[in-house]
SEFIZA-3560 file (N, C-alpha, C; in Angstrom, 3 decimals):
REM SEFIZA-3560
<numar><xx>0.825</xx><yy>-1.186</yy><zz>0.000</zz><atom>N</atom></numar>
<numar><xx>0.000</xx><yy>0.000</yy><zz>0.000</zz><atom>CA</atom></numar>
<numar><xx>0.863</xx><yy>1.240</yy><zz>0.000</zz><atom>C</atom></numar>
<numar><xx>1.972</xx><yy>1.229</yy><zz>0.701</zz><atom>N</atom></numar>
<numar><xx>2.860</xx><yy>2.380</yy><zz>0.759</zz><atom>CA</atom></numar>
<numar><xx>3.374</xx><yy>2.732</yy><zz>-0.628</zz><atom>C</atom></numar>
<numar><xx>3.745</xx><yy>1.723</yy><zz>-1.408</zz><atom>N</atom></numar>
<numar><xx>4.251</xx><yy>1.970</yy><zz>-2.752</zz><atom>CA</atom></numar>
<numar><xx>3.198</xx><yy>2.663</yy><zz>-3.599</zz><atom>C</atom></numar>
<numar><xx>1.971</xx><yy>2.198</yy><zz>-3.531</zz><atom>N</atom></numar>
<numar><xx>0.888</xx><yy>2.792</yy><zz>-4.297</zz><atom>CA</atom></numar>
<numar><xx>0.694</xx><yy>4.255</yy><zz>-3.908</zz><atom>C</atom></numar>
<numar><xx>0.755</xx><yy>4.548</yy><zz>-2.632</zz><atom>N</atom></numar>
<numar><xx>0.569</xx><yy>5.922</yy><zz>-2.162</zz><atom>CA</atom></numar>
<numar><xx>1.715</xx><yy>6.797</yy><zz>-2.646</zz><atom>C</atom></numar>
<numar><xx>2.941</xx><yy>6.306</yy><zz>-2.577</zz><atom>N</atom></numar>
<numar><xx>4.081</xx><yy>7.092</yy><zz>-3.039</zz><atom>CA</atom></numar>
<numar><xx>3.996</xx><yy>7.346</yy><zz>-4.535</zz><atom>C</atom></numar>
<numar><xx>3.648</xx><yy>6.336</yy><zz>-5.299</zz><atom>N</atom></numar>
<numar><xx>3.505</xx><yy>6.512</yy><zz>-6.736</zz><atom>CA</atom></numar>
<numar><xx>2.348</xx><yy>7.441</yy><zz>-7.037</zz><atom>C</atom></numar>
<numar><xx>1.311</xx><yy>7.354</yy><zz>-6.276</zz><atom>N</atom></numar>
<numar><xx>0.143</xx><yy>8.207</yy><zz>-6.458</zz><atom>CA</atom></numar>
<numar><xx>0.540</xx><yy>9.671</yy><zz>-6.309</zz><atom>C</atom></numar>
<numar><xx>1.308</xx><yy>9.992</yy><zz>-5.300</zz><atom>N</atom></numar>
<numar><xx>1.721</xx><yy>11.374</yy><zz>-5.062</zz><atom>CA</atom></numar>
<numar><xx>2.667</xx><yy>11.847</yy><zz>-6.147</zz><atom>C</atom></numar>
<numar><xx>3.539</xx><yy>10.985</yy><zz>-6.630</zz><atom>N</atom></numar>
<numar><xx>4.507</xx><yy>11.375</yy><zz>-7.638</zz><atom>CA</atom></numar>
<numar><xx>3.868</xx><yy>11.524</yy><zz>-9.016</zz><atom>C</atom></numar>
<numar><xx>2.868</xx><yy>10.753</yy><zz>-9.311</zz><atom>N</atom></numar>
<numar><xx>2.285</xx><yy>10.757</yy><zz>-10.650</zz><atom>CA</atom></numar>
<numar><xx>1.296</xx><yy>11.894</yy><zz>-10.861</zz><atom>C</atom></numar>
<numar><xx>0.767</xx><yy>12.430</yy><zz>-9.805</zz><atom>N</atom></numar>
<numar><xx>-0.219</xx><yy>13.486</yy><zz>-9.938</zz><atom>CA</atom></numar>
<numar><xx>-1.616</xx><yy>12.973</yy><zz>-10.240</zz><atom>C</atom></numar>
<numar><xx>-1.817</xx><yy>11.673</yy><zz>-10.187</zz><atom>N</atom></numar>
<numar><xx>-3.132</xx><yy>11.097</yy><zz>-10.431</zz><atom>CA</atom></numar>
<numar><xx>-3.959</xx><yy>11.144</yy><zz>-9.153</zz><atom>C</atom></numar>
<numar><xx>-5.253</xx><yy>11.255</yy><zz>-9.330</zz><atom>N</atom></numar>
<numar><xx>-6.137</xx><yy>11.193</yy><zz>-8.167</zz><atom>CA</atom></numar>
<numar><xx>-6.188</xx><yy>9.761</yy><zz>-7.665</zz><atom>C</atom></numar>
<numar><xx>-6.662</xx><yy>9.591</yy><zz>-6.459</zz><atom>N</atom></numar>
<numar><xx>-6.792</xx><yy>8.249</yy><zz>-5.892</zz><atom>CA</atom></numar>
<numar><xx>-7.724</xx><yy>7.402</yy><zz>-6.758</zz><atom>C</atom></numar>
<numar><xx>-8.793</xx><yy>7.993</yy><zz>-7.230</zz><atom>N</atom></numar>
<numar><xx>-9.739</xx><yy>7.273</yy><zz>-8.096</zz><atom>CA</atom></numar>
<numar><xx>-9.057</xx><yy>6.822</yy><zz>-9.379</zz><atom>C</atom></numar>
<numar><xx>-8.255</xx><yy>7.695</yy><zz>-9.974</zz><atom>N</atom></numar>
<numar><xx>-7.539</xx><yy>7.334</yy><zz>-11.199</zz><atom>CA</atom></numar>
<numar><xx>-6.524</xx><yy>6.226</yy><zz>-10.926</zz><atom>C</atom></numar>
<numar><xx>-5.805</xx><yy>6.330</yy><zz>-9.818</zz><atom>N</atom></numar>
<numar><xx>-4.824</xx><yy>5.306</yy><zz>-9.462</zz><atom>CA</atom></numar>
<numar><xx>-5.491</xx><yy>3.953</yy><zz>-9.255</zz><atom>C</atom></numar>
<numar><xx>-6.599</xx><yy>3.947</yy><zz>-8.541</zz><atom>N</atom></numar>
<numar><xx>-7.327</xx><yy>2.691</yy><zz>-8.323</zz><atom>CA</atom></numar>
<numar><xx>-7.888</xx><yy>2.158</yy><zz>-9.632</zz><atom>C</atom></numar>
<numar><xx>-8.318</xx><yy>3.053</yy><zz>-10.499</zz><atom>N</atom></numar>
<numar><xx>-8.801</xx><yy>2.641</yy><zz>-11.816</zz><atom>CA</atom></numar>
<numar><xx>-7.708</xx><yy>1.963</yy><zz>-12.616</zz><atom>C</atom></numar>
<numar><xx>-6.486</xx><yy>2.499</yy><zz>-12.549</zz><atom>N</atom></numar>
<numar><xx>-5.362</xx><yy>1.884</yy><zz>-13.245</zz><atom>CA</atom></numar>
<numar><xx>-5.039</xx><yy>0.507</yy><zz>-12.672</zz><atom>C</atom></numar>
<numar><xx>-5.094</xx><yy>0.391</yy><zz>-11.361</zz><atom>N</atom></numar>
<numar><xx>-4.852</xx><yy>-0.909</yy><zz>-10.722</zz><atom>CA</atom></numar>
<numar><xx>-5.917</xx><yy>-1.910</yy><zz>-11.169</zz><atom>C</atom></numar>
<numar><xx>-7.168</xx><yy>-1.503</yy><zz>-11.138</zz><atom>N</atom></numar>
<numar><xx>-8.255</xx><yy>-2.389</yy><zz>-11.553</zz><atom>CA</atom></numar>
<numar><xx>-8.101</xx><yy>-2.786</yy><zz>-13.023</zz><atom>C</atom></numar>
<numar><xx>-7.774</xx><yy>-1.830</yy><zz>-13.880</zz><atom>N</atom></numar>
<numar><xx>-7.593</xx><yy>-2.120</yy><zz>-15.308</zz><atom>CA</atom></numar>
<numar><xx>-6.471</xx><yy>-3.118</yy><zz>-15.533</zz><atom>C</atom></numar>
<numar><xx>-5.387</xx><yy>-2.956</yy><zz>-14.799</zz><atom>N</atom></numar>
<numar><xx>-4.259</xx><yy>-3.872</yy><zz>-14.925</zz><atom>CA</atom></numar>
<numar><xx>-4.645</xx><yy>-5.281</yy><zz>-14.479</zz><atom>C</atom></numar>
<numar><xx>-5.333</xx><yy>-5.379</yy><zz>-13.361</zz><atom>N</atom></numar>
<numar><xx>-5.785</xx><yy>-6.691</yy><zz>-12.882</zz><atom>CA</atom></numar>
<numar><xx>-6.741</xx><yy>-7.345</yy><zz>-13.874</zz><atom>C</atom></numar>
<numar><xx>-7.628</xx><yy>-6.552</yy><zz>-14.461</zz><atom>N</atom></numar>
<numar><xx>-8.572</xx><yy>-7.066</yy><zz>-15.448</zz><atom>CA</atom></numar>
<numar><xx>-7.839</xx><yy>-7.564</yy><zz>-16.696</zz><atom>C</atom></numar>
<numar><xx>-6.820</xx><yy>-6.824</yy><zz>-17.130</zz><atom>N</atom></numar>
<numar><xx>-6.027</xx><yy>-7.232</yy><zz>-18.287</zz><atom>CA</atom></numar>
<numar><xx>-5.333</xx><yy>-8.560</yy><zz>-18.026</zz><atom>C</atom></numar>
<numar><xx>-4.736</xx><yy>-8.705</yy><zz>-16.836</zz><atom>N</atom></numar>
<numar><xx>-4.069</xx><yy>-9.950</yy><zz>-16.482</zz><atom>CA</atom></numar>
<numar><xx>-5.045</xx><yy>-11.120</yy><zz>-16.462</zz><atom>C</atom></numar>
<numar><xx>-6.235</xx><yy>-10.902</yy><zz>-15.920</zz><atom>N</atom></numar>
<numar><xx>-7.246</xx><yy>-11.950</yy><zz>-15.880</zz><atom>CA</atom></numar>
<numar><xx>-7.693</xx><yy>-12.330</yy><zz>-17.294</zz><atom>C</atom></numar>
<numar><xx>-7.888</xx><yy>-11.328</yy><zz>-18.144</zz><atom>N</atom></numar>
<numar><xx>-8.281</xx><yy>-11.591</yy><zz>-19.532</zz><atom>CA</atom></numar>
<numar><xx>-7.218</xx><yy>-12.405</yy><zz>-20.266</zz><atom>C</atom></numar>
<numar><xx>-5.949</xx><yy>-12.037</yy><zz>-20.096</zz><atom>N</atom></numar>
<numar><xx>-4.864</xx><yy>-12.783</yy><zz>-20.746</zz><atom>CA</atom></numar>
<numar><xx>-4.854</xx><yy>-14.232</yy><zz>-20.276</zz><atom>C</atom></numar>
<numar><xx>-5.021</xx><yy>-14.445</yy><zz>-18.990</zz><atom>N</atom></numar>
<numar><xx>-5.022</xx><yy>-15.790</yy><zz>-18.447</zz><atom>CA</atom></numar>
<numar><xx>-6.157</xx><yy>-16.619</yy><zz>-19.036</zz><atom>C</atom></numar>
<numar><xx>-7.330</xx><yy>-16.038</yy><zz>-19.102</zz><atom>N</atom></numar>
<numar><xx>-8.495</xx><yy>-16.757</yy><zz>-19.667</zz><atom>CA</atom></numar>
<numar><xx>-8.288</xx><yy>-17.062</yy><zz>-21.147</zz><atom>C</atom></numar>
<numar><xx>-7.783</xx><yy>-16.096</yy><zz>-21.897</zz><atom>N</atom></numar>
<numar><xx>-7.556</xx><yy>-16.304</yy><zz>-23.327</zz><atom>CA</atom></numar>
<numar><xx>-6.537</xx><yy>-17.413</yy><zz>-23.569</zz><atom>C</atom></numar>
<numar><xx>-5.503</xx><yy>-17.447</yy><zz>-22.752</zz><atom>N</atom></numar>
<numar><xx>-4.497</xx><yy>-18.501</yy><zz>-22.909</zz><atom>CA</atom></numar>
<numar><xx>-5.071</xx><yy>-19.866</yy><zz>-22.559</zz><atom>C</atom></numar>
<numar><xx>-5.942</xx><yy>-19.932</yy><zz>-21.556</zz><atom>N</atom></numar>
<numar><xx>-6.593</xx><yy>-21.197</yy><zz>-21.220</zz><atom>CA</atom></numar>
<numar><xx>-7.459</xx><yy>-21.670</yy><zz>-22.386</zz><atom>C</atom></numar>
<numar><xx>-8.186</xx><yy>-20.751</yy><zz>-22.998</zz><atom>N</atom></numar>
<numar><xx>-9.030</xx><yy>-21.103</yy><zz>-24.142</zz><atom>CA</atom></numar>
<numar><xx>-8.181</xx><yy>-21.523</yy><zz>-25.336</zz><atom>C</atom></numar>
<numar><xx>-7.092</xx><yy>-20.815</yy><zz>-25.576</zz><atom>N</atom></numar>
<numar><xx>-6.192</xx><yy>-21.142</yy><zz>-26.674</zz><atom>CA</atom></numar>
<numar><xx>-5.634</xx><yy>-22.551</yy><zz>-26.510</zz><atom>C</atom></numar>
<numar><xx>-5.289</xx><yy>-22.914</yy><zz>-25.291</zz><atom>N</atom></numar>
<numar><xx>-4.724</xx><yy>-24.234</yy><zz>-25.012</zz><atom>CA</atom></numar>
<numar><xx>-5.721</xx><yy>-25.355</yy><zz>-25.298</zz><atom>C</atom></numar>
<numar><xx>-7.003</xx><yy>-25.046</yy><zz>-25.306</zz><atom>N</atom></numar>
<numar><xx>-8.033</xx><yy>-26.068</yy><zz>-25.522</zz><atom>CA</atom></numar>
<numar><xx>-8.395</xx><yy>-26.263</yy><zz>-26.991</zz><atom>C</atom></numar>
<numar><xx>-7.865</xx><yy>-25.431</yy><zz>-27.882</zz><atom>N</atom></numar>
<numar><xx>-8.201</xx><yy>-25.557</yy><zz>-29.300</zz><atom>CA</atom></numar>
<numar><xx>-7.501</xx><yy>-26.763</yy><zz>-29.912</zz><atom>C</atom></numar>
<numar><xx>-8.166</xx><yy>-27.398</yy><zz>-30.874</zz><atom>N</atom></numar>
<numar><xx>-7.553</xx><yy>-28.536</yy><zz>-31.553</zz><atom>CA</atom></numar>
<numar><xx>-6.709</xx><yy>-28.041</yy><zz>-32.732</zz><atom>C</atom></numar>
<numar><xx>-6.025</xx><yy>-28.979</yy><zz>-33.388</zz><atom>N</atom></numar>
<numar><xx>-5.078</xx><yy>-28.642</yy><zz>-34.458</zz><atom>CA</atom></numar>
<numar><xx>-5.764</xx><yy>-27.904</yy><zz>-35.612</zz><atom>C</atom></numar>
<numar><xx>-6.977</xx><yy>-28.303</yy><zz>-35.971</zz><atom>N</atom></numar>
<numar><xx>-7.695</xx><yy>-27.649</yy><zz>-37.063</zz><atom>CA</atom></numar>
<numar><xx>-8.022</xx><yy>-26.198</yy><zz>-36.714</zz><atom>C</atom></numar>
<numar><xx>-8.490</xx><yy>-25.989</yy><zz>-35.497</zz><atom>N</atom></numar>
<numar><xx>-8.824</xx><yy>-24.638</yy><zz>-35.061</zz><atom>CA</atom></numar>
<numar><xx>-7.581</xx><yy>-23.754</yy><zz>-35.023</zz><atom>C</atom></numar>
<numar><xx>-6.478</xx><yy>-24.302</yy><zz>-34.541</zz><atom>N</atom></numar>
<numar><xx>-5.228</xx><yy>-23.537</yy><zz>-34.520</zz><atom>CA</atom></numar>
<numar><xx>-4.772</xx><yy>-23.197</yy><zz>-35.931</zz><atom>C</atom></numar>
<numar><xx>-4.919</xx><yy>-24.155</yy><zz>-36.836</zz><atom>N</atom></numar>
<numar><xx>-4.560</xx><yy>-23.926</yy><zz>-38.229</zz><atom>CA</atom></numar>
<numar><xx>-5.398</xx><yy>-22.799</yy><zz>-38.835</zz><atom>C</atom></numar>
<numar><xx>-6.677</xx><yy>-22.776</yy><zz>-38.510</zz><atom>N</atom></numar>
<numar><xx>-7.554</xx><yy>-21.702</yy><zz>-38.985</zz><atom>CA</atom></numar>
<numar><xx>-7.083</xx><yy>-20.333</yy><zz>-38.507</zz><atom>C</atom></numar>
<numar><xx>-6.446</xx><yy>-20.305</yy><zz>-37.344</zz><atom>N</atom></numar>
<numar><xx>-5.934</xx><yy>-19.050</yy><zz>-36.786</zz><atom>CA</atom></numar>
<numar><xx>-4.503</xx><yy>-18.756</yy><zz>-37.237</zz><atom>C</atom></numar>
<numar><xx>-3.914</xx><yy>-19.701</yy><zz>-37.978</zz><atom>N</atom></numar>
<numar><xx>-2.544</xx><yy>-19.527</yy><zz>-38.440</zz><atom>CA</atom></numar>
<numar><xx>-1.519</xx><yy>-19.801</yy><zz>-37.348</zz><atom>C</atom></numar>
<numar><xx>-1.894</xx><yy>-20.635</yy><zz>-36.388</zz><atom>N</atom></numar>
<numar><xx>-1.009</xx><yy>-20.965</yy><zz>-35.272</zz><atom>CA</atom></numar>
<numar><xx>-0.673</xx><yy>-22.442</yy><zz>-35.297</zz><atom>C</atom></numar>
<numar><xx>0.445</xx><yy>-22.791</yy><zz>-34.687</zz><atom>N</atom></numar>
<numar><xx>0.773</xx><yy>-24.200</yy><zz>-34.517</zz><atom>CA</atom></numar>
<numar><xx>0.901</xx><yy>-24.505</yy><zz>-33.024</zz><atom>C</atom></numar>
<numar><xx>0.938</xx><yy>-25.780</yy><zz>-32.709</zz><atom>N</atom></numar>
<numar><xx>0.933</xx><yy>-26.216</yy><zz>-31.308</zz><atom>CA</atom></numar>
<numar><xx>2.150</xx><yy>-25.684</yy><zz>-30.540</zz><atom>C</atom></numar>
<numar><xx>3.315</xx><yy>-25.624</yy><zz>-31.192</zz><atom>N</atom></numar>
<numar><xx>4.517</xx><yy>-25.126</yy><zz>-30.507</zz><atom>CA</atom></numar>
<numar><xx>4.361</xx><yy>-23.664</yy><zz>-30.107</zz><atom>C</atom></numar>
<numar><xx>3.801</xx><yy>-22.872</yy><zz>-30.992</zz><atom>N</atom></numar>
<numar><xx>3.584</xx><yy>-21.448</yy><zz>-30.695</zz><atom>CA</atom></numar>
<numar><xx>2.596</xx><yy>-21.299</yy><zz>-29.530</zz><atom>C</atom></numar>
<numar><xx>1.573</xx><yy>-22.118</yy><zz>-29.540</zz><atom>N</atom></numar>
<numar><xx>0.570</xx><yy>-22.067</yy><zz>-28.478</zz><atom>CA</atom></numar>
<numar><xx>1.200</xx><yy>-22.472</yy><zz>-27.143</zz><atom>C</atom></numar>
<numar><xx>2.031</xx><yy>-23.487</yy><zz>-27.145</zz><atom>N</atom></numar>
<numar><xx>2.694</xx><yy>-23.910</yy><zz>-25.908</zz><atom>CA</atom></numar>
<numar><xx>3.533</xx><yy>-22.778</yy><zz>-25.326</zz><atom>C</atom></numar>
<numar><xx>4.230</xx><yy>-22.050</yy><zz>-26.191</zz><atom>N</atom></numar>
<numar><xx>5.038</xx><yy>-20.915</yy><zz>-25.730</zz><atom>CA</atom></numar>
<numar><xx>4.144</xx><yy>-19.822</yy><zz>-25.135</zz><atom>C</atom></numar>
<numar><xx>3.041</xx><yy>-19.562</yy><zz>-25.782</zz><atom>N</atom></numar>
<numar><xx>2.126</xx><yy>-18.510</yy><zz>-25.309</zz><atom>CA</atom></numar>
<numar><xx>1.492</xx><yy>-18.899</yy><zz>-23.976</zz><atom>C</atom></numar>
<numar><xx>1.041</xx><yy>-20.126</yy><zz>-23.876</zz><atom>N</atom></numar>
<numar><xx>0.371</xx><yy>-20.600</yy><zz>-22.669</zz><atom>CA</atom></numar>
<numar><xx>1.331</xx><yy>-20.634</yy><zz>-21.476</zz><atom>C</atom></numar>
<numar><xx>2.611</xx><yy>-20.833</yy><zz>-21.733</zz><atom>N</atom></numar>
<numar><xx>3.607</xx><yy>-20.922</yy><zz>-20.660</zz><atom>CA</atom></numar>
<numar><xx>3.972</xx><yy>-19.552</yy><zz>-20.074</zz><atom>C</atom></numar>
<numar><xx>3.576</xx><yy>-18.482</yy><zz>-20.725</zz><atom>N</atom></numar>
<numar><xx>3.911</xx><yy>-17.141</yy><zz>-20.235</zz><atom>CA</atom></numar>
<numar><xx>3.217</xx><yy>-16.853</yy><zz>-18.896</zz><atom>C</atom></numar>
<numar><xx>3.877</xx><yy>-16.081</yy><zz>-18.054</zz><atom>N</atom></numar>
<numar><xx>3.221</xx><yy>-15.660</yy><zz>-16.805</zz><atom>CA</atom></numar>
<numar><xx>2.027</xx><yy>-14.741</yy><zz>-17.118</zz><atom>C</atom></numar>
<numar><xx>1.085</xx><yy>-14.677</yy><zz>-16.232</zz><atom>N</atom></numar>
<numar><xx>-0.143</xx><yy>-13.913</yy><zz>-16.487</zz><atom>CA</atom></numar>
<numar><xx>0.112</xx><yy>-12.428</yy><zz>-16.730</zz><atom>C</atom></numar>
<numar><xx>1.211</xx><yy>-11.894</yy><zz>-16.226</zz><atom>N</atom></numar>
<numar><xx>1.449</xx><yy>-10.464</yy><zz>-16.369</zz><atom>CA</atom></numar>
<numar><xx>2.117</xx><yy>-10.095</yy><zz>-17.696</zz><atom>C</atom></numar>
<numar><xx>2.478</xx><yy>-11.078</yy><zz>-18.490</zz><atom>N</atom></numar>
<numar><xx>3.092</xx><yy>-10.781</yy><zz>-19.781</zz><atom>CA</atom></numar>
<numar><xx>2.115</xx><yy>-10.927</yy><zz>-20.907</zz><atom>C</atom></numar>
//
């Protein structure tokens, strides 16, 4: 919490804006995680339709949620 407050004061953002940025970031991470889970469930034909191969999908799915 201290870090957030210090960054808040330095950035010039309001508390509402800072919390909005935190919420947006958390939502983005959750969306990426869900999309990767769905991608991992696609079969070879579906991946081919998207122009992807299984190796590329494995690399994507292995990424941490924040990337």
